[in-house]
N, C-alpha and C positions, 0 to 999 in steps of 0.2 A: 268654360272648359271647351276644347275643341275635341272632336272625333274625327280621325281620319281612316277612311275606308281604303284600303290598298291590297294589291296583289304582289307578292314577291316575283312573280313571272311577267311583270310588266313594267312600263316606265313609271307606274304610280309608286313604285319604291322609292324614286327620288324625292317626292315630298315628305315621305316618312323619315329619311335620312336628314332632310333639311329641318324638319321640326325638332328632331332628336338633337341634332347638333347645335341648334340655336337655344336649346333649353326650354323650349315651349312647353306649356302645361297641356298635354293632349293625351287622348287615349288612341290607341291604334287597333283597330279591328282588321284581321286579315280576311279576305275574301277568297275562299277556296275554289278556284276554277275548275280543278279537277273533278269536283262533285256538283259543279253546276250552281254553286251558292249564289253567283251573281243573278241569276234567274228566280230566286227564291221570293216569295212574297214579303218576307221581312227586308231584304236588301232592295227590292223594287219600290218599297215605300220611302226609301231613301234616295234612290236615284232610278226613275222609271225607265231609263235606257239600259240599266244594268252594266253601266261600265264604271271603271275606276280610273283614277282616284275621286273621291267625294270627301269632301271637308265639310263636317256639320259645325257650325258655328252658332252663337246665340242669335245672330240675325238671319239665319237660314243657311242652306246647304249650297256650297260651291261645288260644280262639276265642269267637265270639259265643255268646250264651246258647242253652241247648237248644231 
């Protein structure tokens, strides 16, 4: 199962559309930038840079380039 962390207010919404349109088995978790959720301990444990998108896969987390 894939988990996509995204924000509707950024380019990270594009992978959300792609996964949906291809029928991939995934869970979408919206990160609320208005409340600073990208800086929460919970999300920083997924992506220490606090950026979206982040795609959690069975093999690890894919994020933006270093």
